[in-house]
C-alpha positions in Angstrom: -130.5 -115.9 -124.3 -130.0 -115.9 -120.5 -127.1 -118.3 -120.7 -125.2 -116.1 -123.2 -125.9 -113.0 -121.0 -124.5 -114.8 -117.9 -121.5 -115.8 -119.9 -120.9 -112.3 -121.1 -121.0 -111.0 -117.5 -118.3 -113.5 -116.5 -116.1 -112.4 -119.4 -116.3 -108.8 -118.3 -114.4 -109.5 -115.0 -111.1 -107.9 -115.8 -108.8 -105.0 -114.7 -107.5 -103.9 -111.3 -104.0 -104.5 -110.0 -102.3 -107.9 -109.3 -101.6 -109.2 -105.8 -98.3 -111.2 -105.8 -98.0 -114.7 -104.2 -96.6 -118.3 -105.1 -98.3 -121.1 -106.8 -99.0 -124.6 -105.3 -100.3 -127.7 -107.0 -103.9 -128.1 -108.0 -105.5 -131.2 -109.4 -108.7 -131.3 -111.1 -111.0 -133.8 -112.6 -113.7 -133.8 -115.3 -116.8 -132.1 -114.1 -119.5 -134.6 -113.3 -122.4 -134.9 -115.6 -120.6 -134.2 -118.9 -121.0 -136.6 -121.7 -118.1 -138.0 -123.8 -116.7 -135.5 -126.3 -117.7 -132.4 -124.3 -115.2 -129.6 -123.8 -113.6 -129.7 -120.3 -110.7 -128.0 -118.6 -108.5 -129.2 -115.7 -105.5 -127.8 -113.8 -102.6 -128.9 -111.6 -101.6 -127.2 -108.3 -98.1 -125.5 -108.1 -95.7 -125.0 -105.2 -92.7 -122.7 -105.6 -90.3 -120.8 -103.4 -90.4 -117.1 -103.1 -88.5 -115.4 -105.9 -88.7 -118.3 -108.3 -90.9 -118.8 -111.4 -94.3 -120.6 -111.3 -96.0 -122.0 -114.3 -99.9 -122.4 -114.4 -101.3 -124.8 -117.0 -104.9 -125.1 -118.1 -105.3 -128.4 -119.9 -108.1 -128.5 -122.5 -110.1 -131.6 -123.7 -112.1 -131.6 -127.0 -111.3 -127.9 -127.4 -113.2 -126.3 -130.3 -111.7 -122.8 -130.2 -114.1 -121.5 -127.5 -113.1 -118.6 -125.3 -110.5 -119.4 -122.5 -110.0 -116.9 -119.7 -107.4 -117.1 -116.9 -108.0 -115.1 -113.7 -105.9 -114.4 -110.6 -107.1 -115.1 -107.0 -108.9 -111.6 -107.0 -110.8 -112.7 -110.1 -109.0 -110.2 -112.3 -108.5 -111.4 -115.9 -104.9 -112.1 -116.7 -105.3 -113.5 -120.3 -108.3 -113.5 -122.6 -107.9 -116.1 -125.3 -104.1 -115.7 -125.1 -104.2 -111.9 -125.0 -102.8 -110.1 -122.0 -105.5 -108.3 -120.0 -103.7 -107.2 -116.9 -100.6 -105.0 -117.1 -98.1 -107.0 -115.0 -95.0 -108.0 -116.9 -94.3 -110.8 -114.5 -97.0 -112.8 -116.3 -96.0 -114.2 -119.6 -97.9 -116.5 -122.1 -95.8 -119.6 -122.6 -98.1 -121.5 -125.0 -101.7 -121.6 -126.3 -102.6 -124.7 -128.2 -105.7 -126.9 -128.6 -104.5 -129.0 -125.7 -103.4 -126.4 -123.1 -102.9 -122.8 -122.2 -99.7 -122.3 -120.1 -98.6 -119.0 -118.4 -95.5 -118.2 -116.3 -95.3 -116.0 -113.3 -91.7 -114.8 -112.5 -90.3 -113.5 -109.2 -93.1 -115.0 -107.3 -94.1 -113.3 -104.0 -96.2 -114.4 -101.0 -98.9 -112.0 -102.2 -99.3 -114.1 -105.4 -100.5 -117.1 -103.4 -104.0 -118.3 -104.0 -106.3 -120.0 -106.5 -105.9 -119.2 -110.3 -109.1 -119.8 -112.4 -109.1 -121.5 -115.8 -112.5 -120.8 -117.4 -113.7 -122.3 -120.7 -116.8 -120.6 -122.2 -118.6 -123.1 -124.5 -122.3 -124.2 -124.5 -121.7 -124.7 -120.7 -119.2 -122.7 -118.7 -116.4 -124.9 -117.2 -113.8 -123.7 -114.8 -111.0 -125.2 -112.6 -108.8 -123.7 -110.0 -105.0 -124.1 -109.8 -103.9 -123.5 -106.2 -100.6 -121.7 -106.0 -98.6 -122.0 -102.7 -95.6 -119.8 -102.0 -92.9 -121.0 -99.5 -90.4 -118.6 -98.0 -86.9 -120.2 -97.3 -85.3 -119.5 -93.9 -82.2 -117.4 -93.7 -80.7 -117.7 -90.2 -78.7 -114.7 -88.8 -76.6 -115.2 -85.7 -75.7 -112.2 -83.5 -74.0 -111.6 -80.2 -76.4 -110.4 -77.5 -74.9 -107.9 -75.0 -71.2 -107.2 -74.4 -68.3 -109.2 -75.9 -67.6 -112.4 -74.0 -64.8 -112.5 -71.5 -62.9 -115.3 -69.9 -64.9 -117.4 -67.4 -68.0 -115.5 -68.3 -71.1 -116.4 -70.4 -71.6 -115.7 -74.1 -75.1 -114.9 -75.2 -76.1 -115.6 -78.8 -79.3 -115.3 -80.8 -80.2 -117.0 -84.1 -83.0 -115.3 -85.8 -85.0 -116.2 -88.9 -86.9 -113.0 -89.7 -89.1 -114.4 -92.5 -90.2 -118.0 -93.2 -93.2 -119.8 -94.5 -94.1 -122.1 -92.8 -92.4 -121.4 -89.4 -88.8 -122.5 -89.5 -87.2 -125.0 -87.1 -83.9 -123.8 -85.5 -81.1 -126.0 -84.1 -77.7 -125.1 -82.5 -74.5 -127.1 -82.9 -71.0 -126.7 -81.4 -68.2 -129.0 -82.5 -70.9 -131.1 -84.2 -72.7 -131.5 -80.9 -76.3 -130.2 -80.5 -77.0 -127.4 -78.0 -80.4 -126.5 -76.5 -81.7 -123.0 -77.2 -84.9 -121.2 -76.2 -87.4 -120.7 -79.1 -89.6 -117.7 -79.7 -92.0 -117.4 -82.6 -94.2 -114.6 -84.0 -96.5 -114.4 -87.0 -97.6 -111.5 -89.2 -100.1 -112.5 -91.8 -98.7 -115.5 -93.5 -95.1 -114.8 -92.6 -93.4 -116.3 -89.4 -90.5 -114.8 -87.5 -88.6 -117.4 -85.4 -85.6 -116.8 -83.0 -83.6 -119.0 -80.6 -81.4 -117.8 -77.7 -78.3 -119.6 -76.5 -76.0 -119.0 -73.5 -73.0 -120.9 -72.2 -69.8 -120.2 -70.3 -66.5 -119.7 -72.1 -62.7 -119.7 -71.4 -59.7 -118.5 -73.4 -59.6 -121.9 -75.1 -63.0 -121.2 -76.7 -61.6 -118.1 -78.5 -61.9 -118.8 -82.3 -64.3 -121.6 -81.8 -67.3 -122.0 -84.1 -71.0 -122.2 -83.2 -73.5 -123.1 -85.9 -77.2 -122.2 -86.3 -79.2 -124.4 -88.6 -82.7 -123.6 -89.9 -85.0 -125.5 -92.2 -88.7 -125.7 -93.2 -90.6 -128.7 -91.7 -91.7 -131.2 -94.4 -89.8 -129.4 -97.1 -86.6 -130.9 -98.5 -83.6 -129.0 -99.7 -84.3 -125.8 -97.8 -81.8 -126.3 -94.9 -79.7 -123.2 -94.2 -76.6 -123.0 -91.9 -74.8 -119.9 -90.4 -71.5 -120.1 -88.5 -70.5 -117.8 -85.7 -66.9 -117.5 -84.6 -66.5 -116.9 -80.9 -64.5 -113.9 -79.7 -63.4 -114.4 -76.1 -61.4 -111.6 -74.5 -58.8 -112.5 -71.9 -55.7 -110.9 -70.2 -52.3 -111.2 -71.8 -49.8 -113.9 -70.8 -46.0 -113.3 -71.1 -43.2 -115.8 -71.2 -39.5 -115.0 -71.7 -37.5 -117.4 -73.9 -33.8 -117.5 -72.7 -31.0 -118.1 -75.2 -30.6 -121.9 -75.9 -26.8 -121.9 -75.8 -24.0 -120.9 -73.4 -22.9 -117.3 -73.8 -19.4 -115.9 -73.1 -18.3 -112.5 -72.4 -18.2 -110.6 -75.7 -21.1 -112.5 -77.2 -24.5 -111.1 -78.0 -27.5 -111.9 -75.8 -31.0 -112.1 -77.4 -34.1 -112.4 -75.2 -37.5 -113.2 -76.9 -40.8 -112.4 -75.2 -43.7 -114.6 -76.1 -47.1 -113.0 -75.6 -50.7 -114.3 -75.9 -53.9 -112.5 -75.2 -57.1 -111.2 -76.7 -56.7 -108.5 -77.8 -53.0 -108.8 -78.4 -51.0 -106.0 -76.9 -49.9 -103.4 -79.4 -46.6 -102.7 -77.6 -44.1 -104.7 -75.4 -42.0 -102.8 -72.9 -38.5 -103.8 -71.7 -36.9 -102.6 -68.4 -34.1 -103.6 -66.0 -34.9 -103.6 -62.3 -33.4 -100.7 -60.3 -31.4 -99.6 -63.3 -31.7 -98.5 -66.9 -31.0 -100.6 -69.9 -27.4 -100.8 -71.1 -26.4 -98.5 -73.9 -25.8 -101.4 -76.2 -29.3 -102.8 -75.6 -31.8 -102.5 -78.4 -35.4 -103.4 -78.1 -37.5 -104.2 -81.2 -41.0 -105.4 -80.6 -40.8 -108.7 -78.7 -37.0 -109.0 -78.7 -34.3 -107.4 -76.6 -30.6 -107.6 -77.8 -27.5 -106.8 -75.8 -24.3 -106.9 -77.8 -20.8 -107.6 -76.4 -21.7 -108.8 -72.9 -19.7 -107.4 -69.9 -20.1 -107.7 -66.1 -21.8 -104.3 -66.2 -24.8 -105.9 -67.9 -25.7 -107.8 -64.7 -29.3 -107.4 -63.7 -32.8 -108.6 -64.0 -34.5 -107.8 -67.3 -38.4 -107.5 -67.4 -40.8 -108.0 -70.3 -44.2 -106.4 -69.7 -47.4 -106.6 -71.8 -50.5 -104.4 -71.1 -54.0 -104.3 -72.5 -57.4 -103.2 -71.3 -57.9 -106.7 -70.0 -54.9 -106.7 -67.7 -51.1 -106.9 -67.6 -48.5 -109.6 -67.2 -44.7 -109.7 -66.8 -41.8 -112.2 -66.9 -38.2 -111.6 -66.0 -34.7 -113.0 -66.7 -31.7 -112.5 -64.3 -28.3 -112.2 -65.9 -25.0 -112.4 -63.9 -21.6 -111.9 -65.6 -18.4 -112.5 -63.6 -15.0 -110.8 -63.9 -12.6 -111.5 -66.7 -10.1 -113.6 -64.7 -12.7 -115.6 -62.9 -15.1 -118.0 -64.7 -18.1 -115.8 -65.1 -21.5 -117.4 -64.9 -24.7 -115.7 -65.7 -27.5 -117.3 -63.5 -31.2 -117.0 -64.0 -32.8 -117.4 -60.6 -35.9 -118.8 -62.3 -33.8 -121.7 -63.8 -33.4 -119.9 -67.1 -29.7 -118.8 -66.9 -26.9 -118.3 -69.2 -23.3 -119.1 -68.3 -20.7 -116.6 -69.4 -17.0 -117.7 -69.0 -13.7 -116.0 -69.7 -11.9 -117.8 -72.5 -8.4 -116.6 -71.1 -9.1 -118.0 -67.7 -10.1 -121.3 -69.2 -6.8 -121.5 -71.2 -4.7 -120.7 -68.1 -6.4 -123.5 -66.1 -5.7 -126.0 -68.9 -2.0 -125.0 -69.2 -1.6 -125.2 -65.4 -3.1 -128.7 -65.2 -0.9 -130.0 -68.0 2.3 -128.6 -66.3 1.3 -130.1 -62.9 0.8 -133.5 -64.5 4.2 -133.3 -66.2 6.0 -132.4 -62.9 4.3 -135.3 -61.1 5.4 -137.7 -63.8 9.0 -136.5 -63.6 9.2 -136.8 -59.8 7.8 -140.3 -60.0 10.3 -141.3 -62.6 13.3 -139.8 -60.6 12.2 -141.6 -57.4 12.0 -145.0 -59.2 15.4 -144.5 -60.8 17.2 -143.7 -57.5 15.6 -146.6 -55.8 16.7 -149.1 -58.4 20.2 -147.6 -58.4 20.7 -148.0 -54.7 19.4 -151.5 -54.6 21.7 -152.6 -57.4 24.8 -151.1 -55.7 24.2 -153.0 -52.4 23.9 -156.3 -54.1 27.3 -155.7 -55.8 29.2 -155.0 -52.5 27.9 -158.1 -50.9 28.9 -160.3 -53.8 32.5 -158.9 -53.8 32.9 -159.5 -50.1 31.9 -163.2 -50.4 34.3 -163.8 -53.3 37.4 -162.3 -51.5 36.8 -164.4 -48.4 36.9 -167.6 -50.4 40.3 -166.9 -51.9 42.0 -166.0 -48.6 42.5 -162.4 -49.5 41.1 -161.1 -46.2 43.6 -160.1 -43.6 43.0 -160.1 -39.9 44.3 -157.4 -37.7 44.3 -157.2 -34.0 43.4 -154.0 -32.3 44.3 -153.2 -28.8 46.8 -156.1 -28.7 47.7 -155.6 -25.0 44.3 -156.7 -23.9 42.9 -160.1 -23.0 44.0 -162.9 -25.4 40.4 -164.2 -25.5 38.9 -160.9 -26.5 39.9 -159.7 -29.9 38.3 -158.1 -32.9 38.6 -159.0 -36.5 38.6 -156.5 -39.3 38.4 -157.3 -42.9 39.8 -155.2 -45.6 38.9 -155.5 -49.3 
């Protein structure tokens, strides 16, 4: 009959090669006009991410073992009553029962996207389409644009999502704060390419900081991707000498430490002495300079220097060591000095001070003793004179007896 001939022609559509794409959901309903108990088929749409596995199900109603054919969007037959018709190993028959025919498509590609036909050949030909939609997850890539950032200059970054479906949305963050970038979008077929450019000034404090690019698909949950970019800011070296923390004396060892920062860090540190060479006993190892057994000959200004392609910096330390018999002080004209004293001179000064104090005490004691002795002797003489006069033991003598009788002198003898 004509109906059987038409059905045979539909069943002959097979062969060719498969065009890959992902599956979206498809809903179907019973075809109108069919009475109760008639054989019908319906499908559900499928949405998957690129690279995952999609399952297409043809659900059967009142199935009586009629012919069931599944075709791809190009109308190429994939399965004929459960038998593979297209040579593509990514398609596998999951189940074939009186209630449904289920196939699986692994490693789904954008080219697999489209409508998949479920056809039931009975007295009347019934078919439904399962729409397969393939999404492409965004993978953001952050790159530096132009030369490496330098201090007080701008840094130029680009976040690019080379493939996404639908077009990805890109956002910038720095220290959890949003930044505004410039968006550019291109489309090739069903695939979108999106990029965002960002520029801002930096200082040496920004070196090692993190900038984050975030991309996601609008309206699709669970497809947010983040990429961090660590800032590399180049700046000139900075040098600071660290003087010894304690007082040094002649004969001690002097250690100078040179602290250096910079990007890049200098590979070598140089030590010099202004207008003179380093002492023979001086040893420089990396960022430290050591001078053993200090002497006055070590006097001078010592310089630490760091050099990179970003610039140079120096710092200095002035050491002054005095003679052995004089308290020797090492001064740093930049308020970072060390005092070097002679231990022997200090001992002599202490002994001299003690002796001077003892002499002073002895003189004071002798003076007080003599004063008390003289005072005690005078009191004794006065007392004796008074006692003799009371007992009539004082004799009177006249001197110059030929003179005036009214003028005479008395002399007392004890």
